[in-house]
C-alpha positions as CSV (number, residue, x, y, z in Angstrom):
1,M,15.6,-31.0,34.5
2,Y,13.0,-28.2,34.9
3,D,10.6,-27.1,37.6
4,G,7.0,-26.0,37.1
5,C,4.5,-25.8,34.3
6,N,5.6,-22.4,33.0
7,L,7.0,-22.3,29.4
8,F,5.9,-25.9,28.9
9,R,5.7,-25.8,25.1
10,Q,9.1,-24.1,24.7
11,R,10.8,-26.9,26.6
12,L,9.1,-29.7,24.7
13,V,9.6,-28.1,21.2
14,L,13.3,-27.4,21.8
15,S,13.8,-30.9,23.3
16,T,12.2,-32.4,20.1
17,L,14.4,-30.3,17.8
18,S,17.7,-30.9,19.7
19,G,17.0,-34.5,20.4
20,K,17.7,-34.0,24.1
21,R,15.5,-35.6,26.7
22,V,13.8,-33.4,29.2
23,K,12.3,-34.0,32.7
24,I,9.8,-31.5,34.2
25,K,8.8,-31.9,37.8
26,N,6.7,-30.0,40.3
27,I,3.9,-29.3,37.8
28,R,1.3,-27.5,40.0
29,P,2.0,-29.7,43.0
30,R,0.0,-27.4,45.4
31,D,-3.1,-26.8,43.3
32,D,-6.5,-28.3,44.2
33,E,-6.1,-30.2,40.9
34,P,-2.3,-30.9,40.7
35,G,-0.5,-32.0,37.6
36,L,-0.9,-31.4,33.9
37,R,-4.0,-29.6,32.5
38,D,-6.1,-31.2,29.7
39,F,-4.7,-28.7,27.1
40,E,-1.1,-29.6,28.0
41,A,-1.9,-33.3,27.7
42,S,-3.4,-32.5,24.3
43,F,-0.2,-30.7,23.2
44,I,1.8,-33.8,24.3
45,R,-0.5,-36.0,22.2
46,L,0.0,-33.7,19.2
47,L,3.8,-34.0,19.6
48,D,3.4,-37.8,19.7
49,K,1.4,-37.7,16.4
50,V,4.1,-35.8,14.5
51,T,7.0,-37.8,15.9
52,N,8.0,-41.4,15.6
53,G,9.4,-43.3,18.6
54,S,8.9,-40.6,21.3
55,R,8.8,-41.9,24.9
56,I,6.5,-40.0,27.3
57,E,6.2,-40.9,31.0
58,I,3.9,-39.1,33.4
59,N,3.5,-40.1,37.0
60,Q,0.2,-40.9,38.6
61,T,-0.6,-37.4,39.9
62,G,0.6,-35.8,36.6
63,T,3.2,-33.6,38.4
64,V,6.3,-35.1,36.8
65,L,6.8,-35.5,33.0
66,F,9.7,-37.3,31.3
67,Y,9.9,-36.8,27.5
68,Q,12.4,-38.5,25.3
69,P,11.9,-37.1,21.7
70,G,11.7,-39.4,18.7
71,L,12.2,-38.5,15.0
72,L,10.0,-35.8,13.5
73,Y,7.9,-37.7,10.9
74,G,5.1,-35.4,9.7
75,G,2.6,-36.6,7.1
76,S,-1.1,-36.1,7.4
77,I,-2.5,-35.8,10.9
78,E,-5.8,-34.8,12.5
79,H,-6.0,-33.4,16.0
80,E,-8.8,-32.4,18.2
81,C,-7.4,-29.5,20.3
82,N,-8.6,-29.0,23.8
83,P,-11.1,-26.0,24.0
84,Q,-9.4,-24.6,27.1
85,R,-6.8,-23.0,24.7
86,S,-7.3,-22.0,21.1
87,I,-5.8,-23.7,18.0
88,G,-3.1,-20.9,18.0
89,Y,-1.6,-22.5,21.2
90,Y,-0.9,-25.7,19.3
91,L,-0.1,-24.1,16.0
92,E,2.7,-22.0,17.5
93,G,4.5,-25.2,18.5
94,L,3.8,-26.8,15.1
95,L,5.2,-23.8,13.2
96,L,8.6,-24.3,15.0
97,L,8.7,-28.0,14.2
98,A,7.1,-28.3,10.7
99,P,10.0,-27.5,8.4
100,F,12.2,-30.2,10.0
101,M,9.9,-33.2,9.4
102,K,10.7,-36.3,7.3
103,T,7.6,-35.8,5.0
104,P,5.7,-32.5,4.4
105,L,3.2,-31.9,7.2
106,Q,-0.6,-31.5,6.6
107,A,-2.3,-31.0,9.9
108,T,-6.0,-30.6,10.4
109,L,-6.7,-29.0,13.8
110,K,-10.1,-28.7,15.3
111,G,-11.2,-26.6,18.2
112,V,-11.3,-22.8,19.1
113,T,-9.9,-20.7,16.3
114,N,-10.2,-17.3,18.0
115,D,-10.0,-16.4,21.7
116,P,-8.5,-13.5,23.7
117,T,-5.7,-15.6,25.3
118,D,-3.7,-17.1,22.4
119,P,-2.7,-15.8,19.0
120,T,-5.6,-16.4,16.6
121,V,-5.2,-18.4,13.4
122,D,-5.6,-15.2,11.4
123,L,-2.7,-13.5,13.1
124,L,-0.4,-16.5,12.5
125,K,-1.5,-16.7,8.8
126,L,-0.8,-13.0,8.2
127,T,2.5,-12.7,10.1
128,S,4.2,-16.0,10.9
129,I,3.9,-17.5,7.3
130,P,5.5,-14.4,5.6
131,L,8.3,-14.5,8.3
132,M,9.0,-18.2,7.5
133,K,9.3,-17.4,3.8
134,K,12.2,-15.0,4.6
135,F,14.2,-17.9,6.0
136,G,13.7,-20.0,2.9
137,I,10.7,-22.0,4.0
138,D,8.4,-21.2,1.1
139,G,6.8,-22.7,-2.0
140,E,3.2,-23.7,-2.7
141,G,3.2,-26.2,0.1
142,L,3.2,-23.5,2.8
143,D,-0.4,-22.6,3.7
144,L,-2.7,-22.0,6.6
145,K,-6.5,-22.1,5.8
146,V,-9.5,-21.5,8.0
147,V,-12.2,-24.0,7.1
148,K,-14.6,-23.2,10.0
149,R,-14.4,-20.6,12.7
150,G,-15.0,-21.6,16.3
151,M,-15.1,-19.1,19.1
152,A,-14.4,-19.8,22.8
153,P,-15.7,-21.6,24.8
154,G,-17.6,-24.0,22.5
155,G,-15.1,-24.3,19.7
156,G,-16.1,-26.2,16.6
157,G,-13.6,-24.5,14.3
158,E,-11.3,-26.2,11.9
159,V,-8.0,-25.1,10.2
160,V,-5.6,-26.9,7.8
161,F,-1.9,-26.2,8.1
162,K,0.5,-27.4,5.3
163,C,4.3,-26.9,5.4
164,P,7.0,-28.2,3.1
165,V,10.2,-29.7,4.6
166,R,13.7,-28.1,4.3
167,R,17.1,-29.6,4.8
168,T,18.7,-26.3,5.9
169,I,17.6,-22.8,7.0
170,K,19.2,-19.8,5.3
171,P,20.7,-17.0,7.4
172,V,19.0,-13.6,7.2
173,Q,19.8,-9.9,7.7
174,L,16.6,-8.1,8.7
175,T,17.8,-4.8,10.1
176,D,15.7,-2.2,8.3
177,P,11.9,-2.5,8.9
178,G,11.1,0.3,6.4
179,K,8.1,2.7,6.5
180,I,4.5,1.6,6.8
181,K,2.8,1.5,3.4
182,R,-0.6,-0.1,4.1
183,I,-2.8,-1.7,6.8
184,R,-5.0,-4.8,6.2
185,G,-7.3,-6.5,8.6
186,I,-10.0,-9.1,9.1
187,A,-13.1,-8.3,11.2
188,Y,-14.8,-11.7,11.9
189,S,-18.2,-12.4,13.4
190,V,-19.7,-15.8,14.2
191,R,-23.3,-16.5,15.2
192,V,-24.0,-12.8,15.7
193,S,-25.4,-10.1,13.4
194,P,-23.2,-9.4,10.4
195,Q,-23.6,-5.8,11.3
196,M,-21.1,-6.4,14.2
197,G,-18.2,-6.7,11.6
198,N,-19.1,-3.4,10.0
199,R,-19.2,-1.6,13.4
200,I,-15.8,-3.0,14.2
201,V,-14.4,-1.8,10.9
202,E,-15.8,1.7,11.3
203,S,-14.4,2.3,14.8
204,A,-11.0,1.0,13.8
205,R,-10.9,3.2,10.7
206,S,-11.9,6.3,12.8
207,I,-8.4,6.1,14.4
208,L,-6.3,4.6,11.6
209,N,-7.5,7.0,8.9
210,Q,-5.7,9.9,10.7
211,F,-2.3,8.2,9.9
212,L,-2.7,6.4,6.6
213,P,-5.0,6.4,3.6
214,D,-4.3,2.8,2.4
215,I,-6.5,0.8,4.8
216,Y,-8.7,-2.2,3.9
217,I,-10.4,-4.3,6.5
218,Y,-12.3,-7.4,5.2
219,T,-15.4,-8.6,7.0
220,D,-15.6,-12.3,7.4
221,H,-19.0,-13.5,8.6
222,M,-19.4,-17.2,8.9
223,K,-22.8,-18.8,9.4
224,G,-24.5,-22.2,9.5
225,S,-22.2,-25.2,9.7
226,L,-19.0,-23.1,9.3
227,S,-19.6,-21.0,12.4
228,G,-18.7,-23.3,15.3
229,K,-20.7,-23.6,18.5
230,S,-20.3,-20.2,20.3
231,P,-21.1,-16.6,19.3
232,G,-18.3,-14.0,19.1
233,F,-16.5,-11.4,17.0
234,G,-13.1,-9.8,16.8
235,L,-10.5,-8.0,14.7
236,T,-7.0,-8.8,13.5
237,L,-4.9,-5.9,12.0
238,V,-1.6,-6.1,10.1
239,A,0.6,-3.2,9.0
240,E,2.9,-3.9,6.1
241,T,6.1,-1.9,5.5
242,L,7.9,-1.1,2.2
243,N,10.5,-3.7,3.1
244,G,8.0,-6.5,3.7
245,T,7.8,-6.4,7.5
246,F,4.4,-7.3,9.1
247,L,3.4,-5.9,12.4
248,S,0.2,-7.1,13.9
249,A,-2.4,-6.6,16.7
250,E,-5.7,-8.3,17.5
251,V,-8.6,-8.2,20.0
252,S,-11.3,-10.9,20.4
253,S,-14.6,-10.7,22.3
254,T,-14.5,-12.3,25.7
255,P,-16.4,-15.6,26.0
256,Q,-19.8,-15.4,27.6
257,G,-19.6,-15.5,31.4
258,K,-15.9,-14.5,31.5
259,G,-15.0,-10.9,32.3
260,D,-16.8,-7.8,31.0
261,P,-18.3,-8.0,27.5
262,L,-16.7,-5.8,24.9
263,L,-18.7,-3.7,22.4
264,P,-17.7,-4.0,18.7
265,E,-16.7,-0.3,18.9
266,D,-14.4,-1.0,21.8
267,I,-12.8,-3.9,19.9
268,G,-12.1,-1.7,16.8
269,K,-10.6,1.1,18.8
270,N,-8.6,-1.1,21.2
271,C,-7.1,-3.1,18.3
272,A,-6.2,0.1,16.3
273,K,-4.4,1.5,19.4
274,L,-2.6,-1.8,20.0
275,L,-1.4,-1.8,16.3
276,L,-0.1,1.8,16.7
277,D,1.6,0.6,19.9
278,E,3.2,-2.3,18.0
279,I,4.4,0.1,15.2
280,Y,5.9,2.4,17.9
281,R,7.8,-0.6,19.3
282,G,8.9,-1.4,15.7
283,G,11.5,-3.8,14.6
284,C,11.4,-6.2,11.6
285,V,9.4,-8.8,13.5
286,D,6.4,-8.1,15.7
287,S,6.3,-9.2,19.4
288,S,4.1,-12.2,18.8
289,N,6.7,-13.8,16.4
290,Q,10.0,-12.9,18.2
291,S,10.6,-16.5,19.4
292,L,9.9,-17.9,15.9
293,A,12.5,-15.6,14.3
294,L,15.1,-16.3,17.0
295,L,14.7,-20.1,16.7
296,L,15.1,-20.0,12.9
297,M,18.2,-17.8,13.3
298,T,19.6,-20.4,15.8
299,L,19.0,-23.3,13.4
300,G,20.4,-21.5,10.4
301,Q,23.6,-22.2,8.5
302,P,27.0,-21.5,10.4
303,D,26.8,-17.8,9.2
304,V,25.8,-14.5,10.9
305,S,22.1,-13.7,11.1
306,K,20.9,-10.3,12.3
307,V,17.3,-9.3,13.1
308,L,16.1,-6.0,14.5
309,L,13.4,-6.4,17.1
310,G,11.4,-4.1,19.3
311,P,11.8,-4.5,23.1
312,L,12.0,-8.2,24.0
313,S,8.9,-9.7,25.6
314,P,9.3,-11.7,28.9
315,Y,8.4,-14.9,26.9
316,T,11.2,-14.2,24.4
317,I,13.7,-13.6,27.2
318,E,12.9,-17.1,28.7
319,F,13.1,-18.5,25.1
320,L,16.6,-17.2,24.8
321,R,17.6,-19.0,28.0
322,H,16.1,-22.2,26.7
323,I,18.0,-21.9,23.4
324,R,21.2,-21.6,25.4
325,D,20.3,-24.7,27.4
326,F,19.4,-26.9,24.4
327,F,21.7,-25.6,21.6
328,Q,24.5,-23.8,23.5
329,I,23.9,-20.7,21.4
330,M,24.3,-17.2,22.9
331,F,23.0,-14.1,21.1
332,K,24.7,-10.8,20.9
333,I,22.2,-8.2,22.0
334,E,22.6,-4.5,21.2
335,V,20.0,-1.9,22.3
336,Q,19.6,0.9,19.8
337,K,18.3,4.3,21.1
338,P,16.2,6.3,18.7
339,L,17.9,9.4,17.2
340,E,16.9,12.8,18.7
341,D,15.7,14.3,15.4
342,E,13.8,11.2,14.3
343,R,10.4,10.1,15.7
344,K,11.1,6.4,15.3
345,G,9.5,5.1,18.4
346,G,11.1,3.2,21.4
347,D,14.3,1.4,21.9
348,K,15.1,-1.3,19.4
349,T,17.1,-4.5,20.0
350,L,19.5,-5.9,17.4
351,M,19.9,-9.6,17.8
352,T,23.0,-11.3,16.3
353,C,24.0,-14.9,16.3
354,V,25.8,-17.5,14.3
355,G,23.6,-20.5,13.4
356,V,24.3,-24.0,14.6
357,G,24.2,-25.4,11.1
358,Y,21.2,-27.5,11.9
359,S,20.5,-30.1,9.2
360,N,17.2,-31.9,8.8
361,I,18.3,-35.5,9.3
362,N,14.7,-36.7,9.1
363,K,14.2,-35.4,5.5
364,T,14.2,-38.2,2.9
365,I,16.8,-38.0,0.1
366,K,15.3,-38.1,-3.4
């Protein structure tokens, strides 16, 4: 039993994986429009599509939700995501569930691919997919492809996510992030002048070139039928280390009519500074993927897994509490201070746990 709409996806995803039913009450009871929002209802429909036999009950005002998970089935699905949130909002949930389906998942998601609120599709492709490979979820079947770009608020984008199934997850020891060797990025522009992408790249390089020579930022200008319904632009940057760690940052232009508009130069500089901030925080997993790493550690074989993270985000702290509720797993948390003579950034957090030995009962035996 949970209260309120906060951390809605965490509860439903962990409920689906653990097979434990969940009831969430008092969902925005005092709002002018009480109950579930359209994007949350859309997320529930997505869960219903990838599972078989789920029971979902919502009261008339939408303020109480009862969810009894079915079996994760997978297969080929299409889903029209609500444009209030980007496709990244839905994909984050799918990334956690996809390896444990009965049949390999091929999900075609349509909607907003890039917005300032949620992780963009580019960020998930460049950081989450390599992280999943470290846990043994790899092969040719693992892919995330942007077919069309759609900026907020109109949307019109389309992505295809494919993921193979795994019976078990292997434990990992990720304790040394290594030194930064190169920075890659994508400057995308949609329904605006292609020159916007070049301006973003120049302003980002003006900061990053002071630290590293190996920088390459692609410009991705989509036009015509591939460019969605709304104009916009943005930048996603990823720093790769010698040990295969990916640290990322991103900035998207604000949708028309919402907040102050950002210039391409501002986006480039802000994103470069955010990336340097992420590198300073450090760790073997960047802050946007902390919960993915912790969940895969939890579901690993009954062996010790260790991952070095930067400071834990508030979202991750709540995720740890939910893991304790659904899987009865507690992590050992050690805070490591940087050495006096080394300029290695801020405090690091070493997370250690023994996996629950989760086995994918849905997977078909060949």
